[in-house]
Backbone as JSON, one array per atom type, in Angstrom:
{
  "sequence": "MQIDSGVPIPKRTGRGKWQQLSDQMNIGDSVLLTTKEANTFRAALNSLGFKCVIRTEDKDAGLVRIWKSEQKNGDAA",
  "N": [[-11.83, 40.49, -16.44], [-12.1, 37.96, -14.08], [-11.59, 37.52, -10.62], [-11.0, 34.78, -8.59], [-11.6, 33.4, -5.41], [-10.64, 31.03, -2.9], [-10.4, 28.7, -4.4], [-9.18, 25.51, -4.51], [-5.79, 24.37, -4.9], [-4.92, 21.94, -7.19], [-3.43, 18.7, -6.63], [-0.24, 17.63, -7.89], [-0.21, 15.54, -10.71], [1.55, 13.8, -11.91], [4.9, 12.95, -12.95], [7.33, 14.91, -14.58], [9.04, 14.71, -17.81], [11.79, 14.97, -17.39], [12.17, 14.33, -14.7], [11.35, 11.7, -14.8], [13.35, 10.66, -16.46], [15.57, 11.0, -14.78], [14.84, 9.21, -12.75], [15.26, 6.8, -14.06], [17.96, 6.66, -14.29], [21.14, 5.68, -12.95], [23.59, 6.58, -10.45], [26.37, 8.02, -11.97], [25.6, 7.38, -14.54], [25.05, 8.72, -17.85], [23.69, 11.11, -20.22], [23.28, 12.27, -23.57], [22.6, 15.45, -24.63], [21.0, 18.39, -26.04], [22.32, 21.69, -25.49], [20.36, 23.37, -24.36], [18.43, 21.49, -23.48], [20.02, 20.13, -21.63], [20.47, 22.1, -19.7], [17.89, 22.37, -18.67], [17.49, 19.77, -17.7], [19.53, 19.67, -15.81], [18.56, 21.52, -13.95], [16.29, 20.11, -13.12], [17.47, 17.82, -11.96], [18.81, 19.09, -9.88], [16.63, 20.08, -8.39], [15.61, 17.68, -7.55], [17.46, 16.9, -5.76], [20.01, 16.09, -6.55], [23.44, 16.15, -7.65], [25.26, 17.11, -10.6], [27.32, 16.62, -13.53], [28.48, 18.4, -16.29], [29.63, 18.28, -19.58], [30.97, 19.54, -22.62], [30.31, 17.94, -25.64], [30.02, 17.94, -28.45], [30.71, 20.72, -29.81], [30.08, 22.19, -32.16], [27.63, 21.08, -32.92], [26.17, 21.7, -30.74], [25.91, 19.97, -28.56], [25.91, 18.4, -25.4], [27.13, 16.38, -22.72], [25.64, 15.0, -19.88], [26.1, 13.96, -16.61], [24.65, 12.11, -13.98], [25.59, 12.64, -10.82], [25.74, 12.5, -7.87], [23.86, 12.41, -4.76], [22.9, 15.45, -3.15], [23.42, 15.49, -0.4], [25.57, 13.88, -0.23], [25.26, 11.15, -0.24], [25.03, 8.09, -2.05], [22.59, 7.31, -4.53]],
  "CA": [[-11.18, 39.34, -15.83], [-12.69, 37.67, -12.78], [-10.69, 36.97, -9.61], [-11.68, 33.77, -7.78], [-10.99, 33.08, -4.12], [-11.04, 29.76, -2.3], [-10.28, 27.56, -5.32], [-8.02, 24.75, -4.07], [-4.77, 24.01, -5.89], [-4.9, 20.48, -7.32], [-2.14, 18.04, -6.47], [0.42, 17.23, -9.13], [-0.7, 14.22, -11.08], [2.59, 12.93, -12.44], [6.26, 13.47, -12.99], [7.73, 15.37, -15.91], [9.95, 13.81, -18.53], [13.14, 15.03, -16.83], [12.14, 13.56, -13.46], [11.3, 10.3, -15.21], [14.69, 10.3, -16.93], [16.4, 10.88, -13.59], [14.46, 7.97, -12.07], [15.8, 5.67, -14.81], [19.42, 6.72, -14.28], [21.91, 5.4, -11.75], [24.71, 7.49, -10.27], [27.42, 7.73, -12.94], [25.03, 7.29, -15.88], [25.03, 9.99, -18.56], [22.88, 11.24, -21.42], [23.72, 13.28, -24.51], [21.48, 16.35, -24.85], [21.35, 19.73, -26.5], [22.66, 22.57, -24.36], [19.11, 23.81, -23.74], [17.87, 20.35, -22.74], [20.9, 19.84, -20.49], [20.2, 23.09, -18.66], [16.61, 22.01, -18.06], [17.7, 18.53, -16.96], [20.34, 20.04, -14.65], [17.65, 22.13, -12.98], [15.45, 19.03, -12.58], [18.32, 17.04, -11.04], [19.04, 19.93, -8.71], [15.41, 20.12, -7.57], [15.43, 16.35, -6.99], [18.49, 16.68, -4.74], [21.2, 15.47, -7.11], [24.46, 16.93, -8.32], [25.53, 16.6, -11.93], [28.51, 17.12, -14.22], [28.17, 18.64, -17.69], [30.8, 18.5, -20.43], [30.68, 19.7, -24.04], [30.69, 16.77, -26.42], [30.14, 18.38, -29.84], [30.44, 22.15, -29.73], [29.44, 22.63, -33.39], [26.24, 20.61, -32.93], [25.51, 22.17, -29.52], [25.59, 18.81, -27.73], [26.66, 18.23, -24.16], [26.84, 15.15, -21.96], [25.38, 15.3, -18.47], [26.16, 12.8, -15.72], [24.02, 12.18, -12.66], [26.79, 12.29, -10.07], [25.5, 12.07, -6.48], [22.88, 13.21, -4.05], [23.52, 16.63, -2.54], [23.89, 15.22, 0.95], [26.76, 13.06, -0.34], [24.92, 9.72, -0.29], [24.69, 7.53, -3.36], [21.15, 7.03, -4.63]],
  "C": [[-11.75, 39.17, -14.42], [-11.64, 37.06, -11.85], [-11.49, 36.02, -8.73], [-10.9, 33.52, -6.51], [-11.48, 31.72, -3.66], [-11.01, 28.57, -3.23], [-9.03, 26.78, -4.93], [-7.06, 24.43, -5.23], [-4.73, 22.49, -5.99], [-3.49, 19.93, -7.12], [-1.56, 17.72, -7.83], [0.02, 15.79, -9.44], [0.39, 13.29, -11.6], [3.94, 13.61, -12.4], [6.58, 13.85, -14.43], [8.75, 14.44, -16.53], [11.35, 13.83, -17.94], [13.23, 14.3, -15.5], [12.1, 12.07, -13.78], [12.65, 9.81, -15.7], [15.62, 10.1, -15.74], [16.12, 9.57, -12.84], [15.07, 6.74, -12.74], [17.32, 5.59, -14.73], [19.99, 6.33, -12.92], [22.99, 6.47, -11.63], [25.83, 7.06, -11.23], [26.91, 7.56, -14.37], [25.0, 8.68, -16.52], [24.08, 9.93, -19.74], [23.45, 12.38, -22.26], [22.51, 14.13, -24.87], [21.96, 17.63, -25.51], [21.66, 20.58, -25.27], [21.4, 23.01, -23.62], [18.47, 22.7, -22.92], [18.69, 20.05, -21.49], [20.68, 20.83, -19.36], [18.9, 22.8, -17.93], [16.76, 20.76, -17.2], [18.53, 18.79, -15.7], [19.46, 20.64, -13.56], [16.75, 21.08, -12.33], [16.24, 18.18, -11.59], [18.55, 17.81, -9.75], [17.8, 19.94, -7.8], [15.1, 18.76, -6.94], [16.5, 15.99, -5.97], [19.75, 16.01, -5.24], [22.17, 16.51, -7.66], [24.65, 16.34, -9.71], [26.81, 17.23, -12.47], [28.14, 17.25, -15.69], [29.46, 18.93, -18.44], [30.34, 18.62, -21.89], [31.18, 18.48, -24.79], [30.92, 17.15, -27.89], [29.73, 19.85, -29.9], [29.7, 22.65, -30.97], [27.97, 22.24, -33.46], [25.47, 21.08, -31.7], [25.1, 21.04, -28.59], [26.51, 18.74, -26.52], [26.24, 16.92, -23.53], [26.68, 15.55, -20.51], [25.33, 14.0, -17.69], [25.4, 13.09, -14.44], [25.09, 11.71, -11.68], [26.54, 11.81, -8.64], [24.38, 12.88, -5.88], [23.59, 14.33, -3.33], [24.05, 16.39, -1.14], [25.1, 14.28, 0.98], [26.5, 11.57, -0.42], [24.68, 9.3, -1.73], [23.2, 7.21, -3.37], [20.89, 5.54, -4.67]]
}
């Protein structure tokens, strides 16, 4: 294995699907996702500076609803 030094890190070229979903949502909007997807989306919202609310919708199917609630600083988006 070769170790390389001085190779610049390229800039990100786009936004992931969860960031794109967040961009399409207004405060108070919700989506129905699997528990695994909701956890990933929650992390994306958190990294984008938003709070969210998650509630179980269909426990047997493993579905939860997640709402984009507000920006962390308390301002509406």
